[in-house]
N, C-alpha and C positions, 0 to 999 in steps of 0.2 A: 845908376838909375836916377832919373831926375824926380823932382817933386810931384809932377803930374802922374807919373807912372806909379809912384808910391801910394798916392791917394787912390788911384784907380785899383791897385792891387788890394788895398785895405777895404775898399768898397766891395770888391768881389768876395773877399773873405767874409765881410759882414753880411752880404747878401746870402752867401752859402749857409752861414750860421743861422740866419733868420729863416731861411727856407727849411732847413733841417728841423728847427724848433717847431715851425708850423706843421710839418708832416707828423712829428711826434704828438703834438697837441691834437691834430685831426684824428689820429689813430686812437688815442686815449678817449676822445669825445665819442667816437663811434662805438668803442667798447662799452662805455658807460651807458650810452643810449640802448645798446643791445641788452645790457644787464637790466635796464628798466623794463624792457619788453619780456625778457625771459630770465628771471633772476636765478633759476635753477640750472641754467645752461643746458637744458634738456636736449637741445639740438646736437650736442656733442657727446651725449650718453647713449649707449646702445642698450636696449632692454629686450630680453627674450620674451617677456610677457608684456603684452600691450595693455594699456589702461584706457578706458573710455570715460569721458566726462558725461555724466547724464544727470538729469534732474530727478531727484528722488523726493517725492512729496513737495515740501516747501523749501528744501535745502539742496544745495549743490553737493554732490558726493562723487568720489572716485569709485568706480566699479571695476573690478577685475574682469577678465574675459569670462571666467566661470560664472560670475554674478550678473553679467550683462543681460541675459535673458532669463534670469531666475524668477520662478513663480513661488510666492509664499502666501499661504492662506487664501489661495484662489485669486491673488492679485499679481500682475506682472510688475515687479519691483521698479524697474526703470521708468515705466510710463504711468503706472497706477491704473491701467486698464484691467478689466475683469478677464480672467483666463477662461476662454471658451473657444469653440470652433470659429475660425476667422480672425483670431487675435493677431497673428503675425502679419496677415494681409493688411489689417488696419494699421498696425505699427509701421509697416514698410511704406504704406501709401500716405498716411496722414501726418506722421511725425517728420517727414522730410521737409515740410514747409512750415510747420508750426508746432507748438508745444502740445503735448497730450492733454494738458489742462484745458486748452481751448475746446477740446472735444468733451472731456468729462464734466465740464461745468454746464454744458447744454443738455437739454432734454427735448427730444423731438420725435414725431411720428415718422414712419417710413417715408411718407410723402414729403415731409419737411426736410428730412435728411437728404433725400434725392434732390429736392429743390436747392438745398445748400450746396450740394456737389455741383449742380448745374451753374449756380452763381459763381463758384470758385473757378469752374472751367471757362466761363465767359469773361470774368473780370480779373482773376488772379493767376491765370496761365496754368491751371491744373490740367494735367494730361488726360487723355482718354483712359478710363479705367478698364474698359472691356468687360470680361467675365468677372473681374474683381469687384465691379460696382455692386452687383447683387450680394456678394459675400459681405462687403463692407456695410451696405445698407441694412442687411439682416442683423449683423452683429450690433450695429449702433442702435437700431430700433428695439432690439431685445434688451440691451443693457443700459441704454441711455434714452429710454422712452419717457414721455411725460408722466409725472407722478400725480395721481389724483389726490388732492389735498382738500379736506373739508375745513370747516371752521375749527380753529384751535380748541383744544380741550380747556375746560374751566380750570382756573388756578385752584389748587388745594393746599392745605397746610401752610397758610400764610399767617404770619404774626402781624396784625395791624397795629398801628400806633396813632396816637392823637398828636396833631400839630399844636404846639403851644405858642402863644404870642410872646 
C-alpha cells in the first residue's frame, strides 16, 4: 500500500468515526429535547385510568375521571358553573373555545347573552347552536344575570386616628 492509499484509508476511518459520533450526539440531543417537553415520559406509560387537566378555580389541578364532572355544593368543580338544568350543554358548547371563567366573570341579560353569541358566531367562528342556544341563554341569564347594586353600605365600627405632623 502506498502513502496515498494509507492517507485515504485513514481519512475514511476518521470520517466513519466522526459520522458515528455525530449520530450518537444527535440521538442524545433529541432525547434531551424530548425530556424537556415531557419530563415524566408519559408517552411511554400506559394507564388504565385517564386523567384530565382542568382549571379548578384559580389553580391548575389534575382531576381523575370520577372527579371530572363532579358537583360539590351546587358547583361544577371543573368549571365553577352553577349546577342546574342546561349545565352540561353550557360546558360542552362554551368551554370548547374559552375558559369557563370568561363566562362566570360576566353578567348579562338574555338579550345581551344572545347578542354575545351572535358576535362570537360572526367574528369568532362559533358554530350554529340550534336548539341548544335557548338552553344556553336561559341557563346563563338565570345564573349570570346582572346584579342590581345600590350604593354601598355605610362603614361601621371604624377606629379613626389623627394624623400627626
